[in-house]
N, C-alpha and C positions, 0 to 999 in steps of 0.2 A: 374755678380757681385751681391752679397747680402750684405747689410749693409756696403757697401764700401770695401768689401773683394772680391778679384778676386779668382775664383775657377778654377782649371785646367779642361781640357777636360775629365779627368778620374774621376771627382767628380760625385757622385750619386745625382740625383735630389731629392727634398723634397718628392714628391709623392711616388716615388719608395721606399725611405727609410721608409716612414710612413707605406706603405703596408707591408714591411718586418718586421717592429716592431710589427704591429698588428698580423700578421701571427705567429710570434714567441710567442706572448702572448697567442693566441688561442691554440697553440701547447704546451704551458707551458714550453718553452725553458728557461733554466737558463742563457744562454749566446747567444748573437748574434754577428756575425762578419759581418759588412757591410762596404764596399763591400766584396763579397765573396772571391775575390782574396787575401784578407788579411789573410785568414785562415792559409796560409803557414807561415805568419809572427808570428802568435800565437805559432805555433809549434817551429819555430826558436827561439822565445823568451824563450820557456821552455828549449831548449837544449843549446842555446848560447845567453844568455841575452845581453851581451856586444855587440855582432855583431848586434843583432836586434836593439839595441839602436843607434848604428852608422848608420845603414840604415835609420831609422826613422829621426834622426837628420839631415842627409844629405838631405833627401827629404824636411824637414822643411826649411832648408837653401835655397834650390832651389826655394821655393815658396816666400821667402821674397823679 
């Protein structure tokens, strides 16, 4: 729990996220997708934005 918010077991921890951001900055990446398993979602959003939105909103509702 961080700031009263429960995170799922799939959440990335702060240290790992920070390392990936710094690595992305060093490598001059324009975009980062963290966690990496969400890269597929960015492709899905390009091809089928309404489906991607439904998936994301479904996950948000699960967490509430």
